[in-house]
C-alpha positions in Angstrom: 0.0 0.0 0.0 2.8 2.4 0.8 4.4 2.1 -2.6 1.0 2.7 -4.3 0.5 5.9 -2.3 4.0 7.0 -3.0 3.5 6.4 -6.7 0.3 8.4 -6.7 2.1 11.3 -5.1 4.9 11.1 -7.7 2.3 11.0 -10.6 0.3 13.9 -9.2 3.5 16.1 -8.9 4.5 15.1 -12.4 1.1 16.1 -13.7 1.5 19.4 -11.9 4.9 19.7 -13.7 6.7 20.0 -10.3 8.9 17.0 -10.9 10.0 14.9 -13.8 12.7 12.6 -15.1 16.2 13.6 -16.3 17.5 11.4 -19.0 14.4 9.1 -18.5 16.0 7.5 -15.4 16.4 9.9 -12.5 13.9 12.0 -10.7 14.4 15.8 -10.5 12.4 18.7 -9.0 11.5 21.5 -11.4 9.6 23.7 -8.9 9.9 23.3 -5.1 7.4 26.1 -4.2 4.3 25.3 -2.2 1.5 23.4 -4.0 -1.1 24.5 -1.4 -1.4 20.9 -0.3 0.5 19.9 2.8 0.8 16.3 1.6 2.2 17.2 -1.8 4.5 19.8 -0.2 6.0 17.1 2.1 6.4 14.9 -0.9 8.3 17.6 -2.7 10.7 17.7 0.2 11.2 14.0 0.1 11.8 14.1 -3.6 14.1 17.1 -3.3 16.3 15.1 -0.8 16.5 12.3 -3.3 17.0 14.1 -6.5 19.0 12.1 -9.0 17.7 8.8 -7.6 15.7 6.3 -9.7 11.9 6.5 -9.4 11.7 3.2 -7.5 13.8 4.6 -4.6 11.8 7.9 -4.6 8.4 6.0 -4.6 9.5 3.8 -1.7 10.5 6.9 0.3 7.3 8.7 -0.5 5.3 5.8 0.6 7.0 5.7 4.0 6.5 9.4 4.3 2.7 9.0 3.8 2.3 6.3 6.4 1.6 8.8 9.2 0.6 11.8 7.0 -2.5 13.7 8.0 -5.5 13.3 5.8 -6.2 15.8 3.1 -8.3 18.7 4.2 -11.6 19.1 2.3 -10.8 22.7 1.2 -7.8 21.7 -0.9 -8.4 21.9 -4.6 -7.6 18.7 -6.5 -6.1 18.8 -10.0 -8.3 17.6 -12.7 -7.3 14.7 -15.0 -7.3 15.7 -18.6 -7.5 13.3 -21.5 -5.0 13.9 -24.2 -4.9 12.4 -27.6 -1.3 11.1 -28.2 -1.9 9.7 -31.6 0.4 11.1 -34.4 
């Protein structure tokens, strides 16, 4: 369960264009400023401390970070998932 939650945080931050992959193999932070969500802000800190690591190592660390994390407050806006056509 921890790994799934950590992966969800990494994906959410990627969708927000806060983090990404360098050379398709190591995680980097593009924007460390606050997201307005305490859980994602903590995740950015965890990722920032592990920049240059492979995604697997970052996801595992994020999952451990979430184990005792407070629940999301109902007033926090959630990003919307957008469908994109990737066909050439």
